[in-house]
Residue, then its C-alpha position, 0 to 999 in steps of 0.5 A: m500500500p505505501l508503494f501505491r501512495f508513493f505512485l499517486l504522489l509521483l503521478p502528477l509530477l510525471e504528468l507535469a514533466t511529460l507535458i513540459l517535454l511535449g511543450q518543448r517539442i511541439g510548442v505550448g499552443a499545440t500542447l494546450l490543444w492536446v490537453l483540451g482535446t483529450g479532456l473534451l474527448g474524455l468528457v464526451l466518452i463519459q457522457r455518451q457511454g454513461w447514458s448508453m450504459l444506463q439505458q442498456l442496463q435498464i433494458r436488460m434488467a427489464e428483460n431479466r437478462s444478465p447485465f454483466a456484459v454491459l457493465k464490463t464494457g461500460m466500465w472500460w469506457l468510463l475508465a478510459g474517459v476518466l483517464l483522458m480527462i486527467p491532463g497528461l500523456i501518461t494517463d492518455a497512454l493508459a486510456v488507449p488499452c482501456l478503449v481497446l478493451a471496451l471495443v473488444s468486449r462490446g457486443k459479446p454475449g454473456p453466459g445464458e444470453p443468446g449466442g453466449p455460453n449455455v448455462w445449466r442448473r443442477g440443484n445448487t450448482t450452476i454449470i457454464e459451458g466453455e472450453w477447457r484443456p488440461d495441461d496433461p490430457d491423461q489427467v482427466s478421465p472420461d468417467r469424471r465428466i458431467d453428463r447433461d440430462 
């Protein structure tokens, strides 16, 4: 935990240093435009994706469907928006993988949804269909597999 606190104290200084270096390379005006542009982009991402996520959550809950896929995608959009709103190049660079993950996870169905893995209930056990490959194929014997009724 002390390392995390140290990083939180160090981050604004690193962000300031990167902005100063960027200002020396491309000029003060272009650096200010970069900071304003990424801040506005972050604000737009939070507003649009936030409202969209709330509407999709309401629809899924009304249809009694799983909200986890919407929450996962929405979390990545929100995190990318917050990181873009913070002035600096380091947080902007950290926002790029968040945007990629948001785009990759967008539209993937969750367990039990149409097109997603099937889900079965047996007593108190929930079984989610998926692929699993053991390191050693001889490790799992066929008689230990779960049969579907």
